[in-house]
N, C-alpha and C positions, 0 to 999 in steps of 0.2 A: 784785790786782796789776795795775798799769797797764803793758802791754807797750811803751808808748812812753817810759816813764820810765827813766832810767839808774840802776841800782842798784849799790852797791859793797859788798864784804865784805872785811874785813881780818882776817887770822888770824895771830897771832904764832906763830912756829915756825920749824922748820928743815927744809929739804929736802936729803936725802941720796940720791945717786944714783950709779950706776956699777957696774962688775962687783963682785960679791959684797958689794954694799951692804946686802943683806938681813941679812947676818950682824951688822950694826950695829944692827938694830932693838931687840933686848932691851936694849941698853945705854942706849937712849934713853928707856926707860919706867921711872919711878921704882918701886922695890920694892913700894910699897903700892898703886899704881895698877892698875885693871883696865880696859884699853881696850876700846872697842866699835868692832869692824870693820864698816863699813857698805859693802855691795857688791851686786852683782846675781847672778843665777843663772849667767850666762854666765862670770863670773870664778870662781865657785864650781866649775862643772863643768869648767872648763879645767885645773884643777890649780894655778892661781896661788894661790888662797886657801890650799890645803893647804900650799904652800911657806911662807907666812907663818905659819900656825898651828903648823906643825912646829917653826919657830924659837921661837916663844913657848913651846911646850910643853917643848922641850929645856931652856929656861932657867927653867922653872917659872913663867912669867908667866900669870896667870889672865886670861881674856878672854872676851868675848861676841861673837857673830856675828849681824848682821842682814843676811841676803842677799835681801831682798825688794824691792830697788830696780828700778824699771821704766824703760824709755826714756820720756823726757818724762813723768815721773811726775805723776799727778793729786794734788790737794790731799789726798785722803783717804789717800794714802800717808803723809803727814807724821803723821796721826793714828795709823796703825798703828805707825810708828817710835816715837811718843810712848808708846803703850801698852806697846811692847816694853821701852823704857828704864825705865818704872815697874815692869814686871813682874820685870825682872832686876836691878833696883836699881842700875843704871849711874848713877854720879854724875860730875859734872865737877869 
């Protein structure tokens, strides 16, 4: 990857925020979908991840968590994530 090149990434989607917006999370996930939550150990240990997974569990949404993201992640991390996705059968 060339650090001097400008890269763009566009993601279709919706951003929901505000007080109690976490309660809207399960409504946004189609019934047959199984989301993959990608985060780091800091978010996991802080209790933020648990708030998200508790909402999903309450509404019986099945999910996977990959909390191995590192600051300024090396390329090998993408390989670990790829292997995790294959192992857990996460599909887009």
